[in-house]
N, C-alpha and C positions, 0 to 999 in steps of 0.2 A: 578538178579542173585546174589546169596549169595557168598561172598568172603570166602576163607578158614579161615580168621581171625574171621569173624562174626560167621561162623559155629562153630569155636572153642569156642567163647564166649558163644554161646547158649549151647553147650555141657557142658561147665564148670558151667553155671548157673543151668542146670538140676542136675549136680552133687551136687551142694550146697544144693538143695532142699532135695535130698536123704540123704546127710550127716547130715542135721539138724534132720532128723527123725531117723537116725541110729548111734547115738553116741556110741552105743555098738560096732560098727565096728572100732572105732578109738582107737589109743593107749591111755591107761589110763592117761598118762601124759598130754594130750591135751583135755581131756573131760571137758566139762563145768559142774560145780557142780549142783546138783539137786536144784530145786527152781528157775531156770532161763528158759526163753523161747526165741526162735529166733524171732526177730522183724524186721530184715532187712537182706537181702541176696544180696551181690554185687559181681561183678567180677572186680578185679583190673588188669588193663593191662597197662604196662609202662616199666620203666627202673630202674636199680639199678646202682649207681656209686660206683666204687672201686678205691682206690689209692694205688700205690706201696709205701710202707713205711718201715722203719726199723722194724725188728721183735722185739717185746717186749722181753726184758731179753735175747737177743741172739745177741751179738755184731757181726757186719759184715754180718748178715743175713737179708733178706728182705721178705716181704709177701704182698699180696693184702689184703687191709683192707676195710671193708664195710664203705662207706661214707654216703649213704642215698638213699631212694627210691623217685620216681616221677611217680605216676600212676593216671589214671582216674578210678573212681569207677562207674560202670554201673549197672543198674537194670537188671532183667531177660530178658527184652525186648531189651536190648542194649542201653538204654537211659542213658546218663551221668547224674549221680545224686550227684557226689562229687569227691573228690580227696584225695590221700594219698601221703604224702611227709615227709621229715625230713632232718636232725634231729631238734628237737626230732621227733620221729615217731608220725605223726598227721593224723587223719582221719577227713576230713572236708566235711560236707554236703553242697549242693548248697544253703540251707536255712541259711547258716552262722554259724550254730552250729558246734563245733569241739571238739575232745577229743585227749588226749595223753594216753599212757598206759604203764604199767610195765610188762615186759615179765615174765611169770611164768614157761613155759616149751616149748621145741621143740622136734620134733620127725622126724627121717629121712623120706624122700619121694622119694628115688631113685636117681641114679646117674644123675648129671647135674641139679637137682631141689633143690631150697632152701627148708629147712625143713618146716614141718607143725608147727604151733605155736599156743599157747594159751597166751593171755595177759589179765591182769586185768585193766579195764578202770579207769582212773582218772576222777574226776567230770568234766562234760562238761562245756565249755564256750559258751554262747549264747543259746537261746531257739530254739528248733527244734528237728530234728531226732536223734541227738546224745545225747540229754538230757536223763539221766537215764540209759544209756548203762552201763552194769556191766562187760561184757567180750567180747572179739573179738577172733574169731578163724580164722586162715589162713589155708585153705585146698586146695586140688587139685592143688598144685603148679606145675608150668612148667617153667624151666629155672631159671635164676637169680643167678647162682653160680659165684664165682670169675672167672675172665678170665683165659684162658690157656696161655696167653701171658707171656713172660719172665718178671720177677720182680727181678731186681738186682741193683747194684750200678749205672749202666748206665741208668736205667729207674726209679730210685727213684723220686717220685713226680709226675709221670705220672698217669693220670686218664683214666680209661676205663669204658665204659657204656655198660651194657648188658641188654637184654630184658627179661621180665618175665611176667607171669600171675598167678593169684591166686584167689580163692574164699575167700571173707571175710564175715563171719557171725557175726552179731551183736546181742547180747543177753541182755535182761533186766530181773530183778527180777519179778517173777510171783506175 
């Protein structure tokens, strides 16, 4: 019997395949430049940690600040093939190769969902699946936004962990 979570992973994986073929349907800001092709499609499922901190340049105000992700990357069949963690944001294959990246753009993806994202990959460390990756797209995001819990002087320093899922498409130059 398939669990709702696995059904959702399957649906997200199918979405990734369609998204790779339909860059035209995405906001311009997160489209991958011509001359690149999808080489790996994954579904990331895990958590994002936030911490209640002083609001930058606003004395006496507080906000939830993104601390970092912790997710398992699975292939279209649901097999774990790597992980995503940070800081810094790092995508690591089970073969030991890994990359970090620089954010180029984000685009909204509905209330309660972290934004879609395009990042430019830095050179990979280690030989393997991440070697030669030029861009990574985060698509089909579900959840992951800052908690609704109170963030004030009394909760300063408190950490909250929220669940999320997203498709990660890895691109290489053609």
